[in-house]
N, C-alpha and C positions, 0 to 999 in steps of 0.2 A: 713144773715140767709136765705133770700129769694133766693139768687143765689145758696146757698148750696142745698136747696131743689130742685131747677131747675136742678142742675147737677145730684143729686141723681135720679130724675125722668128720665133724659136722660140715665143714666147708667142702670137703671132698664129696660127701653124700649129697649136699645141695647142688654142687656143680654137676654131679652125675645125673641127678633128677632133672635139672634144667636141660641138659644135653639130651636126655631121653625124651622129654616132652617136646623139645624142638624137633627131634627126629620123627616122632609120631605125628607132629603137625605137618612136617614135610611129606611124610608118607601118605597123608590124607588128602593131598592135593592131586586132583585128577591128572594134571599135566605131568607130575612126577611119576605117577603110576604108569601112565602111557609110555613115558621115556624108559622106565625100568623094564617093562614087558617088551617093548619094541627093540630094546637093546639086546635082548636075548633071542627074540624070534622076529622074523620079518612078517610072517603070517601067524596070527593068533586068534583065539576065540574070545568071546565075552567072558567065558568062564576063567580064562587066563587072567583077564583084567581084574575080575572080582576076587580071585585068589590073592592078588597082590595088595588088596585093600587092607588098611590097618585093622588090627584086631578089635577095635572099638565098635561094638554092635550098635551103639546109639548113632554114630555117624555113618554107618554103612549104607543106609538107604539114600542119604543125601549124596554121598560120593558115587554110588551106583547110578543115580539119576544124572549126575554130571558126566560120568563116563559114557552113558548111553547116547548123549547128544553132543559129545565133544566134537568140535569142527575138524580136528586133525585126524579123526578116525574115518576110514573109508571101508565099505564092504567090497570084498573081492568076489567077482563072478567068475567061477572056473568054467571053462568050456566043457560041455557035456554033463555037467552036474545038474541034478534034479533038485529043485527047491524043496526044502523040508526034510530031505533024506540025509543030507550031510550037514555037519555043523557049519554055521555061518562063519566064514573066515574074514578076518579084518586085517588091515594094515594101516600105516600112516601115510599122510599126504607126502611127507618127506621121503619115505621109502619109494613111493611111486615116482616122484621127481628124480630120485637117484637112478632108478631103473631106466627111466626114459633117457637120461643123459648118457648112461652107459650104452644103451641101445643106439643112440644117435652117434656116439663115438665109434662104435663097432661098424655101423653103416658107412661112416666116413672113411674108416680104415679099409673096409673092403672095396670101396670105390677108388681108392688112391692107386695111381699107376706107378709113381716113383716113390721108393721108400727111403732112399739114402740121402744123406746130406752131401753136398759137394765137398770135394777135397779142399777147395779154397775156403769154404766157410769153416771147416774144422781147423784149418791152419790159422785163420783169423782169430778163432776162439782161443787157440793156444797162445797166440801173440798177445792177446788182451789180458791174459792171466798175470797176476802180480807175483807169481811164483813159477818155478820151472817144473815141468813134469819130466820124468825119466823117459828114455826111449821105450821102455817096456810099457809104461803107463800111457804114452801116446799111442802105441800100437793097440792097446786095449780099447782106448777111446775110438780109434779109427775102426776097429772091428765092430763095435756095437752101433756105430753110426753109419755103417756102410749100407749098401742095397739090401732090402728085405730084412732089416734089423729093427732095433727099437727107436730109430730116429723119428718115425712117424708119430709116435706118442709125444715126443718133444715138440714136433710141429703143431700137433693138435692142441697141446697145452698152451703154446704161445699164441694161438688164435683166440683163446678165451680172454 
């Protein structure tokens, strides 16, 4: 019984060490570091990236070099800022693309003239359901799909 416990303890320790080394290996990948930092901040500095690097001093220089030239990182130029005075702000290509799509959707929404769905299209949607909505539920749907309500968002999503 005692030797069985000892083996179990060794197996647990080995499994823990393997998981720990796998986590350290994942944290030493530049893409994982960028994902971690950009998940917390849209705009960040190189210092933010370097702080997220693993504690292994031997690999720090290599990871730092990968981060400095990573293709998904973009420098952000703020209007009115003087180079060298403020810290260099960075973001990811994905964040910029998301910002552009949100801006384009906002522009499309501001140019739209009719916001509501027609009563006929709402009725058709109700008829196509495989279940019945109560009168109160139908009234709620008609309320949010009427003029100047949320229906434009649905229209824009259908266009994509």
